[in-house]
N, C-alpha and C positions, 0 to 999 in steps of 0.2 A: 456273119464275119468268122474267117478260119482263125486257125492257131497263128498267133503272133509272137514274136520275140522280142523279148525287152529285157535291156541291161539296167539294172537297179543299182545304185551306189549306196552302200551303208556306211554310217559313221556313228560313233559314240565317245563322249568324254566324260560320262558321269555313271558311276555305278548305279544299279536298279537290281531287280528282283532276279537276274539271270547272273548277277555278280559284277565284276568290274568291267570296264569298257570292251576289252577284248570279248568278253564271255558274252556281253550283250549282243555283239557284233555276229558271233558264232550262233547264239539263240535264234536271231533275226534270220539267219542264213539258212538254219534248219527249218524254220518255219515257210519260207518262202521256196525252199528247194530248187532245182536247177543245178547249173554248173557254176562252182564259187572260185573266186580269186582266194588267195592267201589273204590272212589279215594283215594289216599293215600299221605301223606306228607312225604318226605324223605331228608335227608342229603345231601348236593352237593357232587358229585365225582370228583376226579381231580382238575384242578386249578379252577373251577368254585365256586363261592361264594354264588349264588343263590339256595335257597332249590326248590327242584324238587316236581311236583305233578305227581304222577304213577297211573295207572289202567292197566287192561288186558281186553280183550274182546275174545268170543269165537265164532267164526263164521262159517257158514257152506257155501260153495261156489263150483262151478264146474271149476275154476279157476286153473292151475296148478301153483306151487310154483313160477316160475319165474315170470308168468302173475301177480300173486297177489302181488309179490315183486314191479313189475314196478307200478302197481296202488298204492300200498303205498308211493313208493316214488313220484308219482304224486301228492298224496295228500298232503304230507310234503310240496312240492314247492308251493301249492296253499294255504297253511297256512302261507306261507311267510318264510320257512326256507332256510336259505342258508348254502351252505357248508362250513366250516370253520375250526375253531381251534378244534382238537380232545377234548372231553369233555367240551367244551365251551357251552355258554348258547344257547338255542334252544326252537324256538316257539313249535314244536313238534317233536317227535321222534318215528316212529312207527318200530317195529320190529318182525317179526315172530319168536316165540319161539319154539313151537310145532307144529306139525302136526299130523293126523292120520295116514298118510302113514309111519311114524317111523324116517327114516334118510334120508336126502337130501343134496348132495354134489353137487354143480356146481361150475362154475367159480365166480359166483356173490353171492351165497347163501350157507350157512351152516344151515341146521335144523336137531336136536335142536342147537338154538343159542349157540354159542361156550362157552360163558361167564355167560350164566343165573343161573347155579348153585351156582354161588360165588357171586350173586348180590340179597341181602334182599330186594331190592327196586323192584326187579322183583317178587322174590318168595311171597312176602306177599300178592299181588292182586293174583296171580295164587293160593295161598292156599284157598283163599276165593272162587275162580272161579272153579277150576278143582282139588280138594286137592288129588285125587285119580289117576290121570292121571300119568302113568309111564314114567320117562326118558328112552328113547329106547337106551341110551348107558349105565347108569349105573344101569338100572332095577329098582331103587327107585322111589318111589310117589313123586309128589310135595310137599307133608306134610313132608316127611322124609327128602327131601333134605334142606327145611327149618331148622327143628330140627337139622339137623347136621351142619347146618350153624351157627345157633344160638349157639349152646353148645360150639362152636369155638371161638365165637366172642359175647361179652357182648353186652348191649342194646344201645350203642351210636348212630349207623346207623339204629336203628330199625324204620321202616317205622311207621307213626299214621294216623289214618283216619282224612279227611278234609270235610266229607259229601258226600252227595248224588251227 
């Protein structure tokens, strides 16, 4: 398999070894390398009451999707993430959102990420990073997906920049 491009979404709403959530996200970006979006602040989702820091990175690797997923899960553990309540506080969350291979479905992984089209906190960083990347399912660009989502939903959950 040759080099493949992946878009990884990164989120944190709990302090850890690297510091508060924006520092956690920046530390993960540094480890992953590639080209990164700005870090955004976003409202909590689900029962969590803590604001999130979110970003995305575009990386190139020769790893197949399942191997990259295993590496990301290992990074989450190294950052101190423990599996627990869905939507609960987390030191770091790393998700493969898109890849240059189009669609991938395995027992452990679905690319594109099943819910990314409905998550402004994912689409905002993606628009900064890969605005013209097409979703292989809908055929729409990331920019079009965000425009569609924001047209349906007013600004209360809109992500805001929190610096480099």
